[in-house]
N, C-alpha and C positions, 0 to 999 in steps of 0.2 A: 646606272640603276636598273640593274637586271634580276633582281630578287625583288621578286611578288611576293608578302606575303602580312596576312591578315590575321588576326591571333584574339582579334574584338571577341568574338561569342565564346562566352566563360559561362554560360549560364551553368552549369553542373559545380564549376568553383565555388559563386554566389549561393546554389544551395545546400551546399556543405557546408559550406561557412555560417549559415543562417540555422540547420540543424545543430552547431558547435558552441551556437551562443546557451543548450541549455544544461550541458555537460562540462565545458572551458569557460574558466575567465575571458573574456575578451573573446572568446571563438580559437585560443591558441592557445600555443604553449610559454612561448615567448611572446611581450607587446612589439619587441622586431622585427615580427611574423604576419601582425593582425594590422588593423583600420588604422595605427596610430602612423602606418607609414605606406600602406598600399589601397587607394581608392579608388572604387569605393569598398574593396574585398578583395585580399588577398588570391592568387594564385593558387589550387591547390593543385600538387605536385602528387602523378603517380609511380611515372618510373621515369627512368633516366638510363641511357645507354652511350657512352662516352665522353661528346662533350655536347651533346643533346638529351633534352630531356621532355617530357608530354603530364599535361595537365589531364586534370578529368572530364575534359573536352576533346580531349582527342588531338588540342593543338601543339603544333613544335618548333619549342623553343633550342638555340645555342645556349647554354649556359654560360655564365662570365660571372656570378656568384657565388657559385660550389658550393654550396655548403656553407658560407663564409671562410672559404677559405683553404676547407678541412678535408678538401678532395683531389690531392693532389695530381693523381691520375681519374679525373675524372669520376665518371660514372660505369660499374659495375665491368674494372677492369677483368679482362679473363684469366691473368693470376690470380689475381686477387679471387673472383669468384672462384677458384681451384683449392685456392689456400682455404680459404672458410668453409665449404664445403668437406674438402677432407676432412678441417679439425673440427666442425662442430658433429659431426658422425660417428668423432672418437671422443666427445666428449670436451662442451663450451670450458667448463673452469669447474677448479677443483680446491679451490680453497688453498692451495699447499704449492710447496718449491715445486719447479719442474722444467724440462729442459728447455721448455718455450720462451721463459723468461729471462733465462740466460745468453741464447739466441741473440733474441732481440736486444740487450744490453751490450754485449759485447758490440753488435753492428753500430749501438748508440755510440757507443764510446770511444770509437775509432773513427768516426765521422765530426763528432765534437771537439774542440780543439781543447776545451779548457774540463772536460769529463775521465776525470780519474773514475766515478761513481757516476751510476746514476739511480733513482729512485724514484719507479710511474709510481703516479697518483690516475684518478677517473677525471677530469678535467682541470684545465689550463687555471679555475679559481683556486683548486683544490692544492695544484703546484705552485702559485704565488703564496697562499697563508699557508705551505710549509718554507716555504725560503724567507720569509720575514720571521718564524719564529726559529730556523737556525741560525738566522741573521743576528735575531738578538740572543739566542743562549750563548753563538761562538762567541759576540763584543759585552753580552753583561748588561750592554742599552739596551731602550725599550723602542726609544723614540726613532721614527726613521722618516726620508724624506722623499716626498711624489709631485710629477709632474702636474702643470694645472694640463686637462684636457687628456692625460692619459686615463687605459685603462688597464686593471689590472686581475679581475674580477669579483663578484660581486659580496668578497666579504666585506665586513663592516669599515674596515677601518681603510679601505682603499675610496669608498665611492664616498669621493669629495673632488667636486671641479674634474668628474668627468664626461659630463655632459656639456651639450653648450646651451649658453644661458646670453640674452643680450648684453651686447657692451656698456653700457652702462649700468648693469649688475656685476660687473666684476673687480672692481675697484684697482687701485694702482697696480702696475705690477713688482713694486717695491712691500703694500703692504693688500696682498689681493683678498680680495671676499672671500669668506672660508663656504659652500655652498652645498651640503650634504646632497645625496643625490638619489636618500630614499627616507621617507618615513619609517620605525622605528631602530634608530637606535642611536645610543644616551648620548649628548653633545660630549659627555666625557669622554668618548672614545677617542677623539678627535682631535685633544687634548695629546693627542704620542705621536701627532701627524705635523711634519711641518710641510710648506705649500711652496712651491718655484715654478717662474718663470721656463717652458725649456728651451732648451736652440740659444739661451747667449747663456756664452762664460763666465764673464766680466759680474754677474750679476749672482752664480752659480758660486762665485768663486766669496762673492761679498758673503754670504748665506752661510757655507762650509764655517768661515771666521768666525760668525758668533754660535752657531750653532753642533759645530762637528761634535764637543764633545760628548754630547750625549745621543748621536743618534747610532742608529746601529747599521744602517743602511740608508743607500739613496738606492731606489728604485726606479728602471727608465722603459722605455720602449726604446729601443735604440732604431726604427724608423717610429714616429710619430701616426700607428695604423687607426687610433680611435677618433681621428677629424678624417679619414680618410689615407693620404698615403704624405706625407707631412717627412720627405727624407732630413738628416739631421745637414745642418753649416758645412761644410771643409772645417775639416780637422775640429768640431765638437764632440765629438764622442772622444777623441784623444784626450784631450781636455780634464774631460769628466773624468773618464778614468786617472789622472794624473794627479787632479784635486784631491777624488776621494782617497787614493794612496797619499798623497802629505797628510790627509787629515787622517787619518788609520780610521776608516770609514768605508763597510764592504757595498763593492758596487755589484748589482744584479741587472743583469739584462733581461728583460719577459717578453724571450722570443715564442709564445705562445699561437702569434701571427706570422708573422717572421723565421721560423728559424724550419728549414730545411727545404727552404723553398729559393732565396738568392743565391746561395753556395750549401754544398752540403754540412758544414755547420753551422749556418746558418748568419745572420750578420757580424755575429763575432767574426768568420772567418773570416766573409767580403770587407768586413772594414779593418780589419786584423787588429781587432780593441780586444784582448782578456779581461770581462770581469770575474768578481767571485765569485756567485752562483751565475747559474740562468734557468728558465724557466722555456718547458715547451712544453704546448697542446696544438688543436686543430691538424696542421698537414702529417704530423707524426703517425695519426691512426690511422690514415685513409681513406676518412668514413668516419671510425669508431672511437667512440667516447677515449680520451687520454690522455695523460698530462706527463710531466714528470720536470723529475729535480735535480742539476746535475751541477757537479763542480769540484774542489781537492775531496782528498781523502780526510783531511784535516778540518773539514766542516761536515764532511758525509756520513764520515764515525759516528758524530755526535747523536746520529740513529741506533745506532748499538745498544741492546736492553742492555742498562746495566742502572746504577747512582747516576742520577743529574741526565739519563740521555732525553733527549728529544723525544718522544712519542707522534708516532703515525703508525697508525690501523689505518684496514681498507678490506675489510670481504670482499672487494674486485680488483685491489690493486694485482699489478701481474697479471691481469684477465690471460687465462691462456689463449683463448679465439682472438682479439688483440696482438697479443703477444707474435702469434703467428703471423697475422698481417703487419704488424712493423717490420718484422724480419725481410718477408715478398718486399714487401714498398721500398722500402731502406738499397735491395737489392737492386730494383730497378730504377731506381733512382742511382744509383753507380754505374752498372749498367754500356760495355763501351767507351770507357776511356770517360765516364760523365757527360754523354750524350744528353740526357735529357736537362739539365743545366744550361746546357749550347742553344737549344731549346725551347726551353721557356723563354732566356734571355729573344732572343732571336724576333718571336712572336710578340711576346709585349713589347717588344723598342721600335715594332712595325707596324703595332696596333695607337701607340701613341704617336707616333709622328705621322699617322694619317689620319688622325684625329687630329691635332695642330692643323695642315693643312687643312681639313675641313672648315673648325673654324676659321681661321686665315679667308677661304673664301666667301665664309661665308659673311664676314664681317660680325662675328662674335665677339662678347669680350670671354672667353672663357680659356683659362689653363688646365693644361694635361700633368700630372702632375706626379712625376714618378720615374721607376726605369725596369725593365725589365718584366718579372712575372706580376707584378702587384704596381696599381697606377690609379688614381681617381680625378675627375674633370670637376671644378670647380666654378663656377660664372662669377666675375668676380672684378673687380678695374684696379688690379694690382700685376703687376710679375710675378710676384710668386706669395708662395702661403708655408710661414714658417713656424707658428705655433698657434696653439686655442685662442689668444689675442686676434690674430692677424683672421685666423677661422671664422667666430662671433662675432667680426664687424667690419669680415670684407666679402661675403659669400652669403651667396642667393640660393639660399637651397631649394627655396619653395623652383624658383624658375627651373633646378637639379631635377627637384623632382618631379617634375612635367615633363622634360625633355626626356627621363626613361620610363617615365609611363606613354611614354609615346614609343619606345623601342621596345617595350613588349608587345605592344601590337601589331611592330612588327616582325615578332619572332625571334626580342632578345632578350634574355633573361635574365633582370641583374634587380639587387633591390632600390626603391627609391630615396631610401634612407642614405646624404651624399657623408655621413660618418664614416662609411663603411670601404669597401672599395672594388676594383677591379680586380680578377683573379683568371690570369691564364694560366692550364693545366699541361701537363704531359696528352694529354687527348686531342687538345686543342691542334687545327689545322691552320696552315695558309686560306684558308675556303671560308671557315669560321669566320678570321680575322675579317674579308674580302666583306662578308655578310654585314658582319657588324659595321664596318666602316659605309657599304652604301644605307645601312636603317639610319645609321648618325648624319647622313645626307639628306635622307627626307625627313628626319624630325626637324634640322636647323632649319626647312623652309617649315613645316608645321609653328612651330614656337616662333618663326620670326614675326 
């Protein structure tokens, strides 16, 4: 326990948060940043460099949240800073065709196995909206299947059973209770949604036999990232692909979280499973707003201007500055025989094994789940968390929040929300992992 760090003095952050109450709802622009998660107030981050961030009081933290995974190269990477500086001096955006969007798209299509073409959007939510519209147009069907606990953005039809609820509210797996995640959505919107349990191939087969003739698509996170980090069971994604093909239903991989993180082509490359459409966000933009839809020409070309086209407009689609950043970031990931991915997996696995050893030594009932560049800690009396129901019924999210608040006091920056995940980037170092483990050791003593 060599690293004595105290970041408890956050008076300036509290002052900024109180000031924000007069002009921002809840003092923030997303509830995941506010008092709902951070107690008693969020930390006002003022700057970042590499793996570190500094708050309004000058406290230094090692950042393992990394903008919910958007910062694949950490903060202010020199190559990205140089790219942005040059690009913005030339004009940030023209809402016109540009060489920048071509160069970004070429790199994207070389890396993503299923990408015969790509359409860029401005967020992961926009990407999943567009993917669903394409699937409906391509199949002529309107319904789609989503899984309990998966989050695909805040578009109305996706906001069903995407947040955790008490186990006794969920209904049975065969007949799940349908719980909207937002007010303001007409109940009829969810008439087009078939809800299913994830990570259970036999359950899925039963549902597809009954509903496939009405389904345009099945949409899934290849790794369930909305409840922390829940990998698929062995062979599950392969079965999912096989069943959707058998029943003539398109398969959409939502790789907004996993894309460009586990492998150059995301989870579809890592697991060797080819979806019909895939969506991307977060790490693709290396800190800039972005989304993307990729797939075969037979589907993507429905965006071509013609009668019966799939409409997709956007003033900021293919934003020139972001396109320049994407090209730079993807080059960094592919440099030196993809050394970045070897490093991401090596450091992440070291963090995971170290945390497991600490929890075992302290005799704490905790699971560290995931692998390589993304993982999550669950305080639970079970061996693994396999799906939404395991999470809702078996995870002590309050204990996790308390644990992370202690880490924050010891200079480790992470969201106390158990539904998110720890992120390893190319900016992290062995020393950062050692500091995390030291802080976790201290937190176990305090939380015991």
